N, C-alpha and C positions, 0 to 999 in steps of 0.2 A: 116503649116494656112489652117484652116478651106475652103472649100467653102460654100461661096452663095450660095442658091437655088435660079434658077432661075429664075425669076419672068418671067410669062408667059403675051406677051401685049394680050393685049385687043377683040374682038374679035371684027369686025363690026357688028356685028349685037349688042355687047355689047355696041359699040361706039356710033349705033341708036338710041337706047333705050336713052341712054343721055342726047343727041340731042331732040332727039322728046319728053320726059319727063323736060326737060330743056323749049324748049313753049308750050309742054301744059300746064304743071304741072300736067297731070293725067297719073300715074304710069299702071294701064294696057289699058289705049287706047296705051302708051309709046312702051308696050309691045308688042301690036299686029301692030300698023304700023313698027315696029321693025322686023319683022315674029316669034313672039315665040308663041305658042299657035294657032295658027291661026283658027280663028271665036271661039272660047270657053273662053266667059269673064272670067269666074272663077278661072282659069289656066292660065290665063294671069295677074290676079290679085295679085296669091298666088310669078308666076316669079317674076312679080315685086317688089315684095316683097324681094325676095333674094337680085334681082339687085338693089335695093336699098341698100342695107346692103357693097355690094363690092367696099373698100378704092378707086378705080381707079373713078367709075361712085361719088361715094362721092362729089368727087374731084373738080374736070367736073362740077358739079354740084353748090359745092360751089364759084368756079371762078366765074360759069355763076351769079348768082346773084352779088357775090360782081362786079363784069364790072358794071352787071346794076344797080345797089346802087348809085357804082359812079356817071358814067350817068346819074341817074335823078339826084344826091347831093341829094339823101335818104341815113338815115338811119333809122338801128332798131329800134333806140332807140323813136326816131321822128311817126315812124310808130307805135310803142306799145303809143306814150302822143294821136293818134288822133285816136288811134282804146280805148283808155280810153274817149276825148274826146268827141268821139260816148258812148260807151256802159252804160256811168255814166252821160249825161248831160240829164240838170233839164230844160226842157223849160221854167219854171218861170222866170229863168237869161234874159232869152228873152224879157222878157214884165218888164219896173218899177211900182211903188208902184200904179198906177195907172190904173192897167191894161189894160196901150198903149206900141206898141212896140217897144221900144228902139230904136233910129238911133244904125246903126251895128260900128260905131265908139265908145256908148257905151255901148258896149257888152260884156260881158269878153270875153276873148280868146279863151276860152274851148269850146263857146255855140256856137261861127262863125265856130273856125272846125266841127260842131258837122251836122249843117247843113246843108241841102241836097241841097233848093231850094226854095222861095220866088214866090209866086202868089200875084203882085197889079191889084187890081179891083176896079176902081173911077166912081163912083158912082153918076146920072146926074139925076135931073126933069129937065123936061119942056120940047118943040122942038125949032130947031131953036135958034132965039134971046135972047129966054125964059130961054134957056137952061144952066143948074147950074147947079155946080159938089154941091152936097150934102154929099158927102161921099166919104174912101176909107178905102176898105177891104185889107188887107192882111194874106194872111197866108201861112205859117213857116213851110215847110215838114223838119223832120228831119230823119237822115242818120238811116240804120236801127240799131237798138239797139241789137235786140236779133243774127243778124251778128257779130256785135262784138264783145259783151259778148260769141260766139259760138270761134272767130280767137281769144279772147288772154285766155279763157280758153284753147284752144289745145297749142299755146305758152307755159304757163304758165304749159301744162300737167295736165290737173287737169282732164282731162277722164281718166276712165281705159279703156284699151287698145282691141281693136276690137275682137271677138272669133279669125277670120280667123288670125291675126296675132299671139293669143298665141299657136295657129294650128302648125305652123310653128316655134313658140321656144323648141316647142316638151313640148307642154302643151296641155290637153284639157281644155276647161272650165267648165265638171267637176270635175276635179283632183285640181281645183284653190277655187269651191265654191262649202260646200257640201251641199249633201242634206235637205232637213228642219230637216229630220230625226235625222241626225247626230247632226247634230246642238242645236236643241232640246236636246237630251244626253247627250253636254257638256254644257246645259247649269242652265237642271235639274236634280237636285242632286237627286240620283237613290232612291227606299229607305232603303237600303242598307249602308249607308253612314247616322253617324249619327248627327242631324240635330241641328247650338247651337242653344242652350236654357238655 
């Protein structure tokens, strides 16, 4: 029977990094707090990228996230649904056909989930006993649509990897993105090539 490779237990530094990442969600800061790359944010960011690829650290983070979701009673699907409500909210759905703000009970749920706040101001005319309410101003503020779109794009992996992420994978940006002149050479036929016609 072949000997199994010995798995080295994670260092206290690595465990501290994982714990700080769980608490802050910031890899660079977690690396600095754990004692990696003191006072050098760039090196700390690189170290964080490497540490976040270690299976033990990934498990610690996943376990902590799962426990937090269970405690909160939230699911990934609910979170994505709420982000979707904010990202694709149409403020017009908060108003009726006459332009009046609908009561919350009549608003579509997707709009209620996208509302960050409502301010109500009562308008009066007159003074003392002659004071009379003449109107109400309601201001509806939706949650940040751009932030929700950005979070959804990250969840769906719609963004290209950052330059420092590519470098950690052994590539440079120049290797992955051809220079304009080399791209032009591939797109524009040379004079030696026969033209269809």
